[in-house]
C-alpha positions as a printed NumPy array, in Angstrom:
array([[111.959,  94.161,  89.818],
       [112.617,  92.837,  93.314],
       [114.809,  94.88 ,  95.645],
       [116.991,  93.255,  98.256],
       [116.314,  94.5  , 101.809],
       [119.971,  95.511, 102.197],
       [119.557,  97.863,  99.232],
       [116.552,  99.64 , 100.714],
       [116.873, 102.778, 102.779],
       [114.463, 103.106, 105.699],
       [112.243, 106.16 , 105.695],
       [112.335, 107.894, 109.072],
       [110.114, 110.767, 110.163],
       [111.504, 112.367, 113.337],
       [108.969, 114.272, 115.437],
       [109.999, 116.688, 118.188],
       [107.382, 117.004, 120.89 ],
       [106.906, 119.095, 123.968],
       [109.637, 119.264, 126.587],
       [112.226, 118.222, 123.977],
       [110.82 , 114.7  , 123.636],
       [111.169, 112.855, 120.348],
       [109.131, 110.282, 118.48 ],
       [109.489, 108.739, 115.046],
       [107.867, 106.789, 112.285],
       [109.961, 104.2  , 110.461],
       [108.963, 102.686, 107.118],
       [110.706,  99.808, 105.395],
       [109.169,  97.452, 102.874],
       [110.131,  93.907, 101.968],
       [108.779,  90.422, 101.407],
       [110.779,  88.702, 104.154],
       [109.039,  89.773, 107.362],
       [111.84 ,  88.572, 109.623],
       [114.47 ,  90.596, 107.752],
       [112.238,  93.674, 107.716],
       [111.6  ,  93.41 , 111.464],
       [115.297,  92.893, 112.152],
       [116.206,  96.015, 110.178],
       [113.406,  98.027, 111.819],
       [114.711,  97.036, 115.255],
       [118.214,  98.203, 114.313],
       [116.932, 101.577, 113.099],
       [114.696, 101.983, 116.156],
       [117.539, 101.129, 118.548],
       [119.81 , 103.678, 116.852],
       [117.111, 106.342, 117.184],
       [116.532, 105.426, 120.844],
       [120.251, 105.804, 121.591],
       [120.462, 109.153, 119.81 ],
       [117.199, 110.801, 120.909],
       [115.959, 108.988, 124.016],
       [119.169, 108.108, 125.825],
       [118.686, 104.398, 125.074],
       [115.358, 104.204, 126.9  ],
       [112.475, 102.259, 125.414]])
């Protein structure tokens, strides 16, 4: 059974480091690399805004 990328939910592991810094691991699987990368960028940008003040 093939799952559409829009139906998948990214797996995010949020890691709190020293001095209240944050890091994360994002997992998302799919056959279309471009769609997967696009979705990963969206998730990463949302996490950056929430936990890093928008800084990369």
